[in-house]
N, C-alpha and C positions, 0 to 999 in steps of 0.2 A: 618309504612312503606308508608302510603299515605301522611303524612306530609313530609317525606324525599323526596318522588317523586315530591310533590308540590314546595318545596324549590329548587330541582334540576332544575325543569322546569322553575321557576322564575328566577334563576341565569343564565340559558342558554339564556333565552329571554333578560334579562338585558344585558348580554355580547354581543350578537348579536346586540342590539340596540346601545350600546356604540361603538362597532367596526364599524358599518355602519356609524355612525355619525363622527367618527374619519377619515374615509376614504373619506367622501364626500367632494368635492371641485368643484369649478367652472372653466370649461375650458373657454378660451376666447370668443368662440361663444355664450355660455350660458350667460357669463357675459354681452356681448354686447346686447343680447336679453333682459335681465333684465333691462339694462340702458334705452333701447329704450321703452320698456313697462312701466318703471317707469316715463319716460318723458311723455309718452302719458297720464298716469293716473294723473300727475301733471296738465297737460293742461286741461284734463277733469274736474278736481276739480276747476281749476281757471275759466273755462268756465261756470260752473254751479253757483259758488259763485259770480262771478264778471260780469255776464251778457256778456260774450265773446263767445257766441255760434258760431257766424258767423266765428270768427277766428279759433275756433276749427274745424268746418266744412271744412274750407279751408285747414287747416293742414292735416286732415284726407283724404280729396280727393286727395291731392298731394301725400301722403306717404302710402296710405291704402295697396297696395300690399306688400310693405316692412314691414309694421307693422304686417300684417297678417303672413308673413314668420317668423318674430321674435317671434310672439305669438306661432307658431308651434314649434320653438326651446324651448320655455319655457315649452310647453306641453310635449315635448320629455324629458326634464330635470325632470319634476315631474313624469312622467311615469317611468323613469329609477330609481329614488330614492324611490318611493313609490308603485310601481306595480299597482295592481288593484284599490288601493285606491288613486291613483294620483289625480283624479277630486276633491275629497274632500280637499286634501291638497293644490292643486292649487287654488281652490275657496277661501280657508281661506287665503292664501297669497294675492290674488287679493283684497279681502275685507280689510284685514289689510293694504295693500298699500294705498288704498284710505283713510282709517280712519287716518293713521299716517300723510298723506299729508294734510287732512282736519284739523287735529289738529295743524299741523305746521302753517296753515293759521289762524286759530283761535289765536294762540299765536303771529303771526305777527300783528294782529289787522287790523287797517285801511290801513296800508302799504301794506298788502297783494295784494290788487287789483292793486295798483301802480307797484308792482313788477311783477305782472302778466302781465300787459300791456308790460312791458319791455321784459319779457320772450317771449310772443307772437311775439313782434317786431322782436326779434332775430331769433326765430324758422321760422317765415314766410319769412324770407330772404334766407333760405336754399333751394337748388335746386335739390340736388342729395341724394341718399341713404347714400352715403359715408360721405357727410356733415352732415347728421342727425346722423349717427352713432358716428362721431367725436364729435359733439356737446353734444350728450347724455353721452358720455364717460368723457368729460371735465367738464360737469356740472351735476354731477349725482343727481338724484332724492332721496328724503328722502325714505328710505327703511325700511320695518319692520323686516328685517333679516340681519344677519351679513354674508357677502360673503368672503369666503377665496379662493384665487386663487390656483390652482393646482401647486405643486412644492414648496410651501412654507412650511418649516419644522422648527418646534421649536428647538432651540438648547438646549443642556443639561444644559447650563448655565441659559437659561431662566427658564427651569423646576426646577432648583435648587433654583433660586431666588423666584420663585413662592411658593415652599415648605417653605422657610424661612420667607416669608412675614407674617406679623401679620394678624390673622384671625379677621373678623368683629364681 
């Protein structure tokens, strides 16, 4: 009896987890917030790696209120998706974000700092929050997660092709 109850509880938890993940998607405001926070993280990694702290400070002074508002949107997303444990999930996301961006920099080698100078040059020409949002959307940062926009639905043809595809 105890084993059956355990299996039922495990099955219920697995079903809830799968259903929660299947329904999760990004609304445009959350996507924008992740884009801006991703750009901020890219600039932070660049500043630390390539000794561009003064450029980063200029960026942050110019856009700090907007970046803080976007950070609150990210907080709200993680709170909605993960409840009481949101802070743990959000901290893991922020750490993973910096790690994948740092790894991308290592992969680029010596060209990373040259590209970083170009990036800072473009970002420091931006004057408004709208320009920053647009730039972050057009040049998205490397992200540690896959983001699915709300409203995108897999077709039955796609699911059929997925079933028929050879398994690795």
